[in-house]
DRENSE-165367 format. One record per residue (C-alpha): residue number from 1; z, y, x. Coordinates in steps of 0.1 Angstrom, whole numbers. Layout:
<vopas>
{vopa NUM {Z Y X}}
...
</vopas>
This chain:
<vopas>
{vopa 1 {-923 57 -160}}
{vopa 2 {-940 82 -187}}
{vopa 3 {-925 81 -220}}
{vopa 4 {-944 84 -251}}
{vopa 5 {-931 94 -289}}
{vopa 6 {-957 94 -315}}
{vopa 7 {-949 105 -351}}
{vopa 8 {-915 92 -344}}
{vopa 9 {-890 95 -377}}
{vopa 10 {-855 86 -390}}
{vopa 11 {-843 85 -424}}
{vopa 12 {-809 74 -433}}
{vopa 13 {-809 62 -468}}
{vopa 14 {-783 79 -495}}
{vopa 15 {-746 67 -499}}
{vopa 16 {-748 82 -532}}
{vopa 17 {-758 54 -555}}
{vopa 18 {-762 75 -588}}
{vopa 19 {-788 97 -563}}
{vopa 20 {-810 73 -543}}
{vopa 21 {-834 99 -537}}
{vopa 22 {-807 120 -517}}
{vopa 23 {-820 105 -482}}
{vopa 24 {-812 120 -449}}
{vopa 25 {-841 128 -425}}
{vopa 26 {-823 127 -393}}
{vopa 27 {-855 134 -369}}
{vopa 28 {-886 140 -387}}
{vopa 29 {-927 132 -372}}
{vopa 30 {-914 139 -336}}
{vopa 31 {-941 140 -310}}
{vopa 32 {-933 142 -275}}
{vopa 33 {-949 127 -248}}
{vopa 34 {-919 130 -211}}
{vopa 35 {-941 129 -177}}
{vopa 36 {-930 99 -152}}
{vopa 37 {-903 110 -130}}
{vopa 38 {-890 144 -149}}
{vopa 39 {-859 152 -165}}
{vopa 40 {-862 162 -198}}
{vopa 41 {-835 183 -217}}
{vopa 42 {-831 174 -259}}
{vopa 43 {-813 205 -267}}
{vopa 44 {-801 217 -300}}
{vopa 45 {-770 223 -326}}
{vopa 46 {-748 194 -337}}
{vopa 47 {-767 177 -366}}
{vopa 48 {-803 182 -354}}
{vopa 49 {-809 145 -343}}
{vopa 50 {-811 149 -307}}
{vopa 51 {-789 118 -304}}
{vopa 52 {-808 98 -328}}
{vopa 53 {-837 106 -311}}
{vopa 54 {-822 91 -278}}
{vopa 55 {-808 57 -293}}
{vopa 56 {-843 52 -311}}
{vopa 57 {-860 53 -275}}
{vopa 58 {-828 30 -263}}
{vopa 59 {-832 2 -290}}
{vopa 60 {-800 8 -304}}
{vopa 61 {-820 25 -339}}
{vopa 62 {-847 14 -356}}
{vopa 63 {-875 44 -362}}
{vopa 64 {-881 46 -398}}
{vopa 65 {-916 54 -388}}
{vopa 66 {-935 58 -354}}
{vopa 67 {-943 44 -320}}
{vopa 68 {-924 45 -285}}
{vopa 69 {-943 38 -250}}
{vopa 70 {-929 30 -220}}
{vopa 71 {-960 39 -201}}
{vopa 72 {-988 16 -220}}
{vopa 73 {-961 -6 -235}}
{vopa 74 {-953 -3 -272}}
{vopa 75 {-917 -9 -272}}
{vopa 76 {-908 1 -307}}
{vopa 77 {-897 -36 -316}}
{vopa 78 {-885 -44 -283}}
{vopa 79 {-848 -55 -276}}
{vopa 80 {-826 -26 -259}}
{vopa 81 {-817 -54 -231}}
{vopa 82 {-857 -57 -223}}
{vopa 83 {-865 -20 -225}}
{vopa 84 {-854 -14 -190}}
{vopa 85 {-831 12 -197}}
{vopa 86 {-801 28 -183}}
{vopa 87 {-776 44 -211}}
{vopa 88 {-748 66 -203}}
{vopa 89 {-722 75 -234}}
{vopa 90 {-706 106 -237}}
{vopa 91 {-674 87 -236}}
{vopa 92 {-680 67 -203}}
{vopa 93 {-670 36 -220}}
{vopa 94 {-659 20 -188}}
{vopa 95 {-639 -16 -190}}
{vopa 96 {-603 -3 -185}}
{vopa 97 {-591 -39 -171}}
{vopa 98 {-620 -38 -147}}
{vopa 99 {-620 -20 -110}}
{vopa 100 {-649 0 -106}}
{vopa 101 {-670 -20 -88}}
{vopa 102 {-667 -49 -114}}
{vopa 103 {-681 -21 -138}}
{vopa 104 {-709 -12 -118}}
{vopa 105 {-716 -52 -113}}
{vopa 106 {-712 -60 -150}}
{vopa 107 {-750 -54 -159}}
{vopa 108 {-763 -73 -127}}
{vopa 109 {-740 -105 -141}}
{vopa 110 {-757 -107 -172}}
{vopa 111 {-793 -113 -159}}
{vopa 112 {-806 -145 -168}}
{vopa 113 {-843 -161 -157}}
{vopa 114 {-860 -147 -127}}
{vopa 115 {-843 -112 -130}}
{vopa 116 {-812 -129 -118}}
{vopa 117 {-794 -121 -88}}
{vopa 118 {-777 -135 -61}}
{vopa 119 {-739 -125 -53}}
{vopa 120 {-751 -108 -18}}
{vopa 121 {-781 -90 -39}}
{vopa 122 {-754 -78 -62}}
{vopa 123 {-731 -63 -39}}
{vopa 124 {-755 -48 -21}}
{vopa 125 {-772 -29 -51}}
{vopa 126 {-734 -19 -61}}
{vopa 127 {-726 -4 -30}}
{vopa 128 {-761 15 -27}}
{vopa 129 {-754 31 -62}}
{vopa 130 {-716 38 -57}}
{vopa 131 {-728 57 -21}}
{vopa 132 {-758 77 -42}}
{vopa 133 {-730 88 -67}}
{vopa 134 {-705 95 -41}}
{vopa 135 {-676 71 -54}}
{vopa 136 {-680 43 -26}}
{vopa 137 {-643 49 -17}}
{vopa 138 {-631 42 -52}}
{vopa 139 {-647 5 -56}}
{vopa 140 {-611 -7 -58}}
{vopa 141 {-593 14 -85}}
{vopa 142 {-593 12 -121}}
{vopa 143 {-608 37 -143}}
{vopa 144 {-572 54 -154}}
{vopa 145 {-570 58 -117}}
{vopa 146 {-597 81 -116}}
{vopa 147 {-607 117 -127}}
{vopa 148 {-630 125 -156}}
{vopa 149 {-656 136 -133}}
{vopa 150 {-653 102 -115}}
{vopa 151 {-655 79 -145}}
{vopa 152 {-685 94 -152}}
{vopa 153 {-700 89 -120}}
{vopa 154 {-693 52 -122}}
{vopa 155 {-707 53 -159}}
{vopa 156 {-743 67 -144}}
{vopa 157 {-737 39 -112}}
{vopa 158 {-736 11 -136}}
{vopa 159 {-769 27 -155}}
{vopa 160 {-786 30 -124}}
{vopa 161 {-774 -4 -111}}
{vopa 162 {-802 -19 -130}}
{vopa 163 {-829 0 -118}}
{vopa 164 {-844 11 -149}}
{vopa 165 {-873 23 -159}}
{vopa 166 {-860 52 -177}}
{vopa 167 {-825 66 -177}}
{vopa 168 {-808 81 -209}}
{vopa 169 {-777 106 -211}}
{vopa 170 {-759 114 -242}}
{vopa 171 {-740 148 -237}}
{vopa 172 {-724 129 -206}}
{vopa 173 {-708 164 -201}}
{vopa 174 {-686 170 -230}}
{vopa 175 {-654 155 -222}}
{vopa 176 {-653 172 -185}}
{vopa 177 {-635 208 -182}}
{vopa 178 {-655 238 -168}}
{vopa 179 {-654 234 -138}}
{vopa 180 {-661 196 -133}}
{vopa 181 {-692 202 -157}}
{vopa 182 {-708 223 -132}}
{vopa 183 {-702 200 -104}}
{vopa 184 {-715 169 -122}}
{vopa 185 {-742 183 -135}}
{vopa 186 {-752 192 -102}}
{vopa 187 {-750 158 -89}}
{vopa 188 {-768 143 -123}}
{vopa 189 {-798 166 -111}}
{vopa 190 {-797 153 -75}}
{vopa 191 {-793 122 -85}}
{vopa 192 {-823 118 -103}}
{vopa 193 {-848 142 -81}}
{vopa 194 {-833 111 -53}}
{vopa 195 {-842 80 -73}}
{vopa 196 {-876 98 -92}}
{vopa 197 {-862 79 -129}}
{vopa 198 {-876 94 -158}}
{vopa 199 {-846 110 -173}}
{vopa 200 {-841 125 -206}}
{vopa 201 {-808 146 -213}}
{vopa 202 {-794 153 -246}}
{vopa 203 {-767 184 -250}}
{vopa 204 {-758 209 -272}}
{vopa 205 {-752 234 -244}}
{vopa 206 {-779 256 -229}}
{vopa 207 {-767 264 -199}}
{vopa 208 {-764 228 -187}}
{vopa 209 {-799 219 -204}}
{vopa 210 {-815 252 -186}}
{vopa 211 {-797 243 -155}}
{vopa 212 {-810 213 -147}}
{vopa 213 {-841 202 -168}}
{vopa 214 {-877 201 -156}}
{vopa 215 {-884 208 -195}}
{vopa 216 {-866 213 -225}}
{vopa 217 {-873 201 -257}}
{vopa 218 {-855 228 -286}}
{vopa 219 {-846 208 -318}}
{vopa 220 {-837 222 -355}}
{vopa 221 {-826 197 -382}}
{vopa 222 {-850 168 -366}}
{vopa 223 {-881 190 -358}}
{vopa 224 {-890 206 -324}}
{vopa 225 {-892 239 -318}}
{vopa 226 {-903 244 -291}}
{vopa 227 {-911 228 -255}}
{vopa 228 {-915 240 -222}}
{vopa 229 {-897 249 -189}}
{vopa 230 {-868 265 -195}}
{vopa 231 {-874 303 -180}}
{vopa 232 {-905 297 -203}}
{vopa 233 {-889 290 -229}}
{vopa 234 {-860 317 -222}}
{vopa 235 {-889 347 -216}}
{vopa 236 {-912 336 -247}}
{vopa 237 {-896 321 -276}}
{vopa 238 {-921 307 -301}}
{vopa 239 {-897 320 -332}}
{vopa 240 {-866 335 -341}}
{vopa 241 {-841 303 -337}}
{vopa 242 {-855 299 -305}}
{vopa 243 {-845 331 -294}}
{vopa 244 {-812 329 -308}}
{vopa 245 {-802 297 -293}}
{vopa 246 {-810 305 -256}}
{vopa 247 {-792 331 -238}}
{vopa 248 {-758 342 -229}}
{vopa 249 {-746 369 -242}}
{vopa 250 {-766 358 -273}}
{vopa 251 {-800 379 -283}}
{vopa 252 {-792 408 -305}}
{vopa 253 {-814 411 -334}}
{vopa 254 {-823 439 -359}}
{vopa 255 {-841 447 -390}}
{vopa 256 {-871 465 -383}}
{vopa 257 {-905 476 -392}}
{vopa 258 {-940 478 -374}}
{vopa 259 {-959 511 -388}}
{vopa 260 {-988 524 -372}}
{vopa 261 {-988 506 -337}}
{vopa 262 {-948 517 -331}}
{vopa 263 {-919 492 -340}}
{vopa 264 {-889 511 -355}}
{vopa 265 {-854 504 -357}}
{vopa 266 {-842 521 -393}}
{vopa 267 {-860 555 -388}}
{vopa 268 {-862 556 -351}}
{vopa 269 {-896 548 -334}}
{vopa 270 {-883 523 -304}}
{vopa 271 {-911 515 -286}}
{vopa 272 {-951 511 -287}}
{vopa 273 {-961 478 -300}}
{vopa 274 {-1000 477 -296}}
{vopa 275 {-1020 450 -313}}
{vopa 276 {-990 440 -341}}
{vopa 277 {-1002 445 -376}}
{vopa 278 {-979 465 -402}}
{vopa 279 {-950 444 -416}}
{vopa 280 {-911 439 -417}}
{vopa 281 {-901 423 -389}}
{vopa 282 {-868 411 -372}}
{vopa 283 {-864 422 -338}}
{vopa 284 {-848 404 -310}}
{vopa 285 {-838 422 -277}}
{vopa 286 {-820 405 -249}}
{vopa 287 {-787 423 -233}}
{vopa 288 {-807 430 -201}}
{vopa 289 {-836 445 -219}}
{vopa 290 {-819 482 -223}}
{vopa 291 {-826 509 -197}}
{vopa 292 {-793 540 -202}}
{vopa 293 {-820 568 -214}}
{vopa 294 {-808 598 -228}}
{vopa 295 {-844 604 -240}}
{vopa 296 {-847 566 -255}}
{vopa 297 {-858 559 -289}}
{vopa 298 {-828 535 -298}}
{vopa 299 {-794 550 -303}}
{vopa 300 {-759 533 -308}}
{vopa 301 {-723 541 -312}}
{vopa 302 {-703 533 -282}}
{vopa 303 {-676 512 -291}}
{vopa 304 {-666 498 -254}}
{vopa 305 {-672 490 -221}}
{vopa 306 {-669 455 -205}}
{vopa 307 {-665 451 -165}}
{vopa 308 {-684 424 -155}}
{vopa 309 {-677 429 -116}}
{vopa 310 {-719 435 -103}}
{vopa 311 {-730 442 -140}}
{vopa 312 {-713 459 -171}}
{vopa 313 {-721 456 -209}}
{vopa 314 {-717 482 -233}}
{vopa 315 {-708 469 -266}}
{vopa 316 {-720 491 -292}}
{vopa 317 {-730 492 -330}}
{vopa 318 {-757 499 -350}}
{vopa 319 {-766 506 -387}}
{vopa 320 {-797 481 -384}}
{vopa 321 {-783 453 -360}}
{vopa 322 {-781 420 -376}}
{vopa 323 {-752 412 -352}}
{vopa 324 {-717 426 -357}}
{vopa 325 {-716 443 -321}}
{vopa 326 {-749 454 -300}}
{vopa 327 {-745 438 -259}}
{vopa 328 {-765 459 -238}}
{vopa 329 {-763 446 -201}}
{vopa 330 {-766 476 -173}}
{vopa 331 {-759 479 -139}}
{vopa 332 {-723 490 -125}}
{vopa 333 {-733 520 -109}}
{vopa 334 {-745 532 -141}}
{vopa 335 {-713 535 -156}}
{vopa 336 {-705 568 -152}}
{vopa 337 {-736 580 -172}}
{vopa 338 {-722 560 -201}}
{vopa 339 {-714 587 -231}}
{vopa 340 {-682 581 -251}}
{vopa 341 {-698 584 -284}}
{vopa 342 {-733 579 -288}}
{vopa 343 {-758 561 -264}}
{vopa 344 {-794 560 -262}}
{vopa 345 {-818 533 -248}}
{vopa 346 {-851 525 -237}}
{vopa 347 {-862 493 -238}}
{vopa 348 {-880 468 -216}}
{vopa 349 {-911 456 -233}}
{vopa 350 {-913 420 -216}}
{vopa 351 {-876 415 -232}}
{vopa 352 {-880 426 -268}}
{vopa 353 {-893 404 -295}}
{vopa 354 {-906 408 -330}}
{vopa 355 {-907 379 -356}}
{vopa 356 {-918 385 -390}}
{vopa 357 {-895 386 -418}}
{vopa 358 {-908 356 -442}}
{vopa 359 {-919 329 -413}}
{vopa 360 {-896 341 -386}}
{vopa 361 {-927 331 -363}}
{vopa 362 {-937 353 -330}}
{vopa 363 {-956 384 -335}}
{vopa 364 {-968 391 -302}}
{vopa 365 {-981 421 -290}}
{vopa 366 {-995 444 -257}}
{vopa 367 {-989 428 -226}}
{vopa 368 {-968 394 -243}}
{vopa 369 {-1004 381 -256}}
{vopa 370 {-1014 376 -220}}
{vopa 371 {-982 365 -210}}
{vopa 372 {-981 340 -233}}
{vopa 373 {-1016 325 -226}}
{vopa 374 {-1007 324 -188}}
{vopa 375 {-976 303 -197}}
{vopa 376 {-999 279 -226}}
{vopa 377 {-1025 275 -190}}
{vopa 378 {-1001 266 -170}}
{vopa 379 {-986 238 -195}}
{vopa 380 {-1019 222 -197}}
{vopa 381 {-1024 224 -163}}
{vopa 382 {-993 205 -154}}
{vopa 383 {-1001 179 -181}}
{vopa 384 {-977 194 -207}}
{vopa 385 {-989 203 -243}}
{vopa 386 {-975 232 -255}}
{vopa 387 {-956 225 -289}}
{vopa 388 {-940 249 -311}}
{vopa 389 {-931 243 -349}}
{vopa 390 {-957 250 -374}}
{vopa 391 {-955 259 -410}}
{vopa 392 {-919 270 -426}}
{vopa 393 {-890 270 -407}}
{vopa 394 {-863 244 -414}}
{vopa 395 {-833 265 -432}}
{vopa 396 {-802 248 -440}}
{vopa 397 {-787 250 -402}}
{vopa 398 {-788 286 -409}}
{vopa 399 {-758 285 -432}}
{vopa 400 {-735 288 -408}}
{vopa 401 {-748 323 -398}}
{vopa 402 {-746 336 -434}}
{vopa 403 {-716 358 -445}}
{vopa 404 {-685 339 -459}}
{vopa 405 {-671 359 -489}}
{vopa 406 {-632 345 -488}}
{vopa 407 {-618 363 -519}}
{vopa 408 {-642 339 -541}}
{vopa 409 {-633 304 -522}}
{vopa 410 {-597 289 -527}}
{vopa 411 {-589 268 -502}}
{vopa 412 {-558 240 -504}}
{vopa 413 {-535 262 -485}}
{vopa 414 {-541 293 -513}}
{vopa 415 {-537 269 -543}}
{vopa 416 {-504 257 -533}}
{vopa 417 {-490 293 -523}}
{vopa 418 {-502 301 -560}}
{vopa 419 {-481 270 -575}}
{vopa 420 {-449 279 -558}}
{vopa 421 {-455 316 -568}}
{vopa 422 {-460 310 -602}}
{vopa 423 {-429 284 -599}}
{vopa 424 {-406 314 -584}}
{vopa 425 {-420 335 -612}}
{vopa 426 {-407 309 -642}}
{vopa 427 {-378 301 -624}}
{vopa 428 {-365 339 -620}}
{vopa 429 {-329 350 -626}}
{vopa 430 {-318 375 -646}}
{vopa 431 {-314 412 -628}}
{vopa 432 {-285 416 -612}}
{vopa 433 {-280 451 -624}}
{vopa 434 {-257 445 -655}}
{vopa 435 {-286 445 -678}}
{vopa 436 {-291 413 -693}}
{vopa 437 {-331 399 -688}}
{vopa 438 {-356 405 -714}}
{vopa 439 {-360 378 -738}}
{vopa 440 {-389 353 -739}}
{vopa 441 {-412 359 -768}}
{vopa 442 {-396 331 -786}}
{vopa 443 {-358 340 -781}}
{vopa 444 {-367 374 -791}}
{vopa 445 {-384 363 -823}}
{vopa 446 {-356 336 -830}}
{vopa 447 {-327 368 -821}}
{vopa 448 {-346 391 -848}}
{vopa 449 {-345 364 -874}}
{vopa 450 {-306 360 -871}}
{vopa 451 {-300 400 -872}}
{vopa 452 {-322 396 -904}}
</vopas>
């Protein structure tokens, strides 16, 4: 089932009665077409509007503006139970007093009219989805007797048993430990491929989204930043936010300049950037984009080396880096060639991205232009529109990246500490060295008057 979102907008009114205009725009003019049978990942930091978008698609929240289509059907005003969706929540939302079988059967028992099934049909369908998600041996257990991963599978089975047109997953792996997350996300991908149901998967974990999604939609403050296949978005970020959000370890960012077809970081010409205009830029270099080279253009001061088995990570610093440290991943065979003080790198062109310093939009150069055009053409051939944010980028979400001046901020504990410190000074006893404590100003004045 194809899902189309047209100019979808969600505005929450202000809770401040004195400032009625301070409304919150959770989703802002959201346009997206989700192809039939694909798994799409809505990806972004907390508060970017991805769950709100999902809840509008499900019908749990009404959009302030815009339309939602399932195929050719306008479902914008349709009640959730009539949309044909299956919804899996972050916290499972299972009925604790029911068995696994009863939890799975519950949606079928509430069907009415011509959709009503016989008891035998309901049991057959429940058994089929239980086998699909591999929980058929736990049908008589209650949720409290299952692990977190098993409970999540029950929630998925309950959503699938209705044979929904669209499956919606709201951060379904957040409550699982690392090993279970890995296993369960592989199961979700297998189930989606076996059923062919159009699936929308909400997550803030870029590794999850990139590993199981056919396409990802990177969001920031209710706005689409970029869409595309996960590897395409990683290799060809449209702006600085996308480049920084995707990748582990995160991309290394520097302050730089383009002059005369060369890219400078500080006073060092690190590489040629043919076709790029002279300007102040941000430079993003993926950790795997460094080549150990004693004649390389970029120099860094070595802080340490992290051994990661097959590869090693050189930890260094650079005066023009916007990150506390620079991480460079190189082959473990090169470890003996790492100097102890200053290391020099040459750079891989396809792993270096430059962004305009004012707009933070991507500046393409050299072979990157042809690579970008090829990617856009392939997306169009597959029926996907290449979408990026036009105009100034939302800025509020970057507040966490700004340095915090602790000295100017007096928190609760600092205030309490100051009160006790002041109180202890006021109640300090006289000196024990045999000398009398100095008199308070008022007492000293009284003593002087008595002596006179």
